[in-house]
C-alpha positions as CSV (number, residue, x, y, z in Angstrom):
1,M,27.6,-0.7,20.1
2,S,31.1,-1.9,21.1
3,K,33.3,-0.5,24.0
4,I,36.4,-1.7,21.4
5,S,37.3,1.7,19.7
6,R,37.8,1.4,16.2
7,R,41.5,2.6,16.2
8,S,42.2,0.1,18.9
9,L,40.2,-2.6,16.8
10,L,42.3,-1.5,13.9
11,G,45.6,-1.5,15.3
12,Y,45.5,-5.4,16.3
13,S,43.7,-6.5,13.2
14,G,43.6,-5.3,9.7
15,T,41.6,-8.0,8.7
16,A,38.3,-8.4,7.3
17,A,37.3,-9.0,11.1
18,A,37.7,-5.7,12.5
19,G,35.2,-4.7,9.5
20,A,33.0,-7.1,10.2
21,V,32.7,-5.7,13.9
22,L,32.9,-2.3,12.9
23,A,29.1,-2.7,10.6
24,S,28.1,-4.8,12.6
25,S,28.2,-2.8,15.5
26,A,27.6,0.9,13.9
27,A,24.1,2.5,13.6
28,P,23.5,4.6,10.5
29,A,23.9,8.2,10.1
30,S,20.1,8.3,10.3
31,A,19.1,5.9,13.1
32,S,16.9,6.9,15.5
33,T,17.9,8.0,19.2
34,D,16.6,7.2,22.6
35,S,14.3,9.4,22.6
36,G,12.7,8.5,19.4
37,E,14.1,11.2,16.9
38,A,15.9,10.9,13.7
39,A,19.6,11.8,14.5
40,A,21.1,14.6,12.3
41,P,23.2,13.7,9.8
42,V,27.1,14.5,10.3
43,D,28.2,17.2,8.2
44,F,31.5,16.5,7.2
45,P,34.2,19.0,5.9
46,T,35.5,18.9,2.4
47,G,38.1,16.6,1.4
48,T,36.6,14.3,4.7
49,E,38.3,10.7,3.8
50,F,35.9,7.8,3.9
51,T,36.9,4.1,4.2
52,G,35.1,1.1,4.2
53,N,35.4,-2.4,4.5
54,T,33.6,-5.5,3.6
55,S,34.5,-9.1,3.3
56,I,33.3,-12.7,1.7
57,G,33.3,-15.0,5.1
58,P,33.2,-18.2,3.8
59,I,36.0,-17.7,1.3
60,D,37.9,-15.3,3.8
61,A,38.1,-12.3,1.0
62,A,38.3,-8.9,2.2
63,M,37.8,-5.2,0.4
64,T,38.9,-2.0,1.9
65,L,37.4,1.4,-0.1
66,T,39.0,4.6,1.0
67,F,37.9,7.9,-0.8
68,T,37.9,11.8,-0.3
69,L,36.1,14.1,-2.7
70,R,36.5,17.9,-3.3
71,V,34.2,19.4,-5.6
72,D,35.0,23.8,-5.4
73,Q,32.5,26.0,-6.7
74,A,30.6,23.6,-8.8
75,P,26.5,24.8,-9.9
76,A,24.7,22.4,-8.1
77,A,23.5,20.7,-11.1
78,N,27.1,19.6,-11.5
79,D,28.1,18.9,-7.6
80,V,28.9,15.3,-6.7
81,T,28.2,14.5,-3.0
82,P,30.3,11.7,-0.8
83,L,27.4,10.0,0.0
84,E,26.7,9.6,-3.7
85,V,30.0,8.3,-4.7
86,A,29.7,5.8,-1.1
87,E,26.5,4.5,-2.4
88,A,27.8,4.1,-5.8
89,L,31.2,2.2,-4.9
90,S,28.6,0.2,-2.7
91,A,26.3,-0.7,-5.6
92,L,29.8,-1.8,-7.4
93,A,30.6,-4.1,-4.8
94,E,27.3,-5.4,-4.5
95,A,26.9,-6.4,-8.0
96,R,30.1,-8.4,-7.7
97,G,28.8,-10.3,-4.6
98,W,30.4,-8.2,-2.2
99,P,27.9,-7.7,1.3
100,P,26.8,-3.8,1.2
101,I,29.3,-1.3,2.5
102,T,29.1,1.1,4.9
103,F,31.9,4.5,4.7
104,Y,32.8,6.0,8.0
105,G,34.7,9.9,8.2
106,A,37.1,10.9,9.8
107,P,38.2,12.4,12.4
108,A,35.8,11.3,14.5
109,P,34.4,7.6,12.7
110,A,30.9,8.2,11.9
111,P,28.9,6.6,9.4
112,L,28.5,8.4,6.0
113,N,25.9,5.9,4.9
């Protein structure tokens, strides 16, 4: 993982390069730990803001997507999760020729998908 913090990288560069560095240096939430065990997914609080960046390098195109989701007192059959939204947005972008998008939640930048 890069020693450059996400905040400092984005503070110096709002370009697609920042998103590309973040995406390439971050491990997925379900990645293995050094001991070979699967890491537990992060439990984000309701109302967490998620952001994902992607770029198409050869044409210098960039896209940033941000979303929050709040579902209150819905039956389990009607619940929509942040992971489902992230995967749907990434699939939509991929259908239009963009690379897959990894979304990160705050306050501690941790990958959602």
